[in-house]
C-alpha positions as CSV (number, residue, x, y, z in Angstrom):
1,X,2.5,-2.1,12.7
2,X,0.2,0.3,14.6
3,X,0.5,-1.6,17.9
4,X,4.2,-1.9,17.6
5,X,4.7,1.8,17.0
6,X,2.2,2.7,19.7
7,X,4.2,0.6,22.2
8,X,7.5,2.1,21.0
9,X,6.2,5.7,21.3
10,X,4.9,5.1,24.8
11,X,8.4,3.8,25.8
12,X,10.0,6.8,24.2
13,X,11.7,4.6,21.7
14,X,10.1,6.4,18.7
15,X,9.7,10.1,18.1
16,X,6.8,12.0,16.5
17,X,9.0,12.9,13.4
18,X,9.5,9.2,12.9
19,X,5.8,8.5,13.1
20,X,5.2,11.2,10.5
21,X,7.6,9.4,8.2
22,X,5.6,6.1,8.8
23,X,2.4,8.0,7.7
24,X,4.2,9.3,4.6
25,X,5.3,5.8,3.7
26,X,1.8,4.4,4.2
27,X,2.7,2.1,7.1
28,X,0.1,3.8,9.4
29,X,-2.7,6.2,8.7
30,X,-3.2,9.7,9.9
31,X,-6.0,8.4,12.2
32,X,-3.6,5.9,13.7
33,X,-1.0,8.7,14.1
34,X,-3.6,10.6,16.2
35,X,-4.4,7.5,18.3
36,X,-0.7,7.2,19.1
37,X,0.2,10.8,19.8
38,X,-3.2,12.4,20.7
39,X,-2.4,15.1,18.1
40,X,-3.7,15.7,14.6
41,X,-1.4,14.7,11.8
42,X,0.0,17.7,10.0
43,X,1.2,17.0,6.5
């Protein structure tokens, strides 16, 4: 899931608010969120 979301984010096919939801659902971790966006996850 991480690699797919990272690729989508880099292509602007996925927004930060969507990634936040994936963290909330447990699909990715807060660490993975930071790796994708280069920003700390804010709950």
